[in-house]
C-alpha positions, 0 to 999 in steps of 0.5 A, spaced: 855 292 909 851 296 914 845 292 918 840 295 922 839 292 929 833 293 932 831 289 939 825 287 939 823 289 945 823 295 943 820 294 935 815 291 939 814 297 944 814 303 938 809 298 934 803 299 940 806 306 940 803 307 933 797 304 935 795 309 940 797 315 936 795 312 930 787 310 933 787 317 935 789 320 928 783 316 925 779 317 930 780 325 932 775 331 930 781 335 923 785 328 923 779 323 921 777 327 915 777 322 908 780 328 905 787 327 908 791 321 906 793 315 910 800 314 907 800 321 910 796 319 917 801 312 918 807 317 916 805 322 922 803 317 927 810 313 926 813 321 926 809 321 932 811 314 936 818 315 935 818 322 938 814 319 943 819 312 945 823 317 950 817 318 955 816 310 955 821 309 959 821 301 959 820 297 953 815 292 954 818 286 957 816 279 951 818 274 956 812 269 956 808 274 951 804 269 948 800 269 942 794 271 946 799 277 950 800 280 944 793 280 941 789 284 948 796 289 948 794 290 941 786 290 942 787 295 949 792 301 945 787 301 939 782 301 944 785 307 949 787 312 942 779 310 940 777 311 946 781 319 946 779 320 939 772 318 940 770 323 945 772 329 941 769 326 936 761 326 940 762 334 941 762 336 933 757 330 931 753 334 936 754 341 933 753 338 926 746 335 928 745 343 932 747 345 924 741 340 922 735 340 925 737 348 924 736 347 917 730 343 917 726 348 920 729 353 915 727 348 909 734 349 905 736 342 908 734 341 901 741 344 900 745 338 901 753 337 901 757 331 901 761 331 908 768 329 907 769 325 913 763 320 913 762 321 906 755 322 908 750 327 905 747 333 910 744 340 910 750 346 909 748 349 915 750 342 919 756 343 915 758 351 916 756 348 924 762 343 923 767 348 920 765 353 923 767 348 930 773 345 928 776 353 926 775 355 932 777 347 934 784 350 932 784 357 933 783 356 941 789 351 940 785 346 944 788 340 939 795 341 943 790 338 949 790 331 944 798 332 944 799 333 952 793 328 953 797 322 948 803 324 952 800 324 959 796 317 957 803 313 957 803 316 965 797 314 966 796 307 961 803 304 961 803 300 955 799 294 954 795 296 960 787 298 961 783 296 966 776 296 964 770 297 968 763 299 969 764 307 971 767 307 963 761 304 960 757 309 964 760 315 962 762 314 955 754 311 955 753 319 957 758 322 951 754 319 947 747 322 950 750 327 951 751 328 944 744 330 943 743 335 950 749 338 946 746 338 939 739 342 942 743 346 946 747 350 940 741 349 936 736 352 941 736 360 938 735 357 931 730 352 933 725 356 938 726 363 933 724 358 926 718 354 931 715 362 933 716 364 926 712 357 924 707 357 930 705 366 927 705 363 921 699 358 921 696 364 925 696 368 919 694 362 915 688 362 920 686 369 919 688 371 912 685 365 908 687 369 902 695 370 903 699 362 900 702 361 908 707 356 904 711 362 898 711 366 904 714 362 910 720 359 905 724 365 904 721 369 911 725 362 915 731 363 912 731 371 912 730 370 920 735 364 920 740 368 917 738 374 921 739 370 928 745 366 927 749 373 926 746 375 932 747 370 936 754 368 933 759 371 939 754 367 944 755 360 940 762 362 939 763 363 946 759 356 948 764 353 943 770 355 946 767 353 953 766 347 951 772 345 948 775 347 955 771 342 958 773 336 952 779 337 957 776 334 963 773 330 959 779 326 956 782 325 963 777 322 966 777 316 960 784 316 961 783 316 969 778 311 969 781 306 964 788 307 968 783 304 973 783 309 978 777 313 977 
């Protein structure tokens, strides 16, 4: 009868690799979608972990490792994976928020759809911006950066090791704050033109009281918003591509900070 003989050190190494990989798959854009079955994510994470096993040259030394050490090792691997995925997720959340703000300005925020990632009701325009960003993300092969960063993370941050300092917390807070700045930058053209449209309609309502501005405003804002979306689409695409290029710098900055070399 054939038996499977796997050293305990190798098994624990595979488990730690799987935790880091799975944390990225469950938190990174596209992969975190609720439409992707959990079993598929787990299987993909296990397959990637086995492929990465030769990258981690030495198995984890279990000599003298107690329950506390195992717990800290698990927490550190999960934290590293979540930090990589969360840093990219903030970019997509900012883009989606820009669509929500512009949708409220256009007056189509009442038309909501279910976001498969968060299972929440979001405006159609926010989901449109989010899907556009995901398509561009895949088109420019920005998702390859995650796999490259994952491989490099084992060189920068060995298994069962993490260095948390105030600079890491500061960078994470800046990324969270930058989400709102990013949403304003992405939605600025639509927000500005729709704001001027509202001001113009207000002046018309004062000068021509006989006209029912409320009936005219809603279709007019929708038409103006759609027209300016088409006009600014090439510029928005170029801005998102530059944004994804800067994402690599952000991820590697976090990795160096967690490695204690930042």
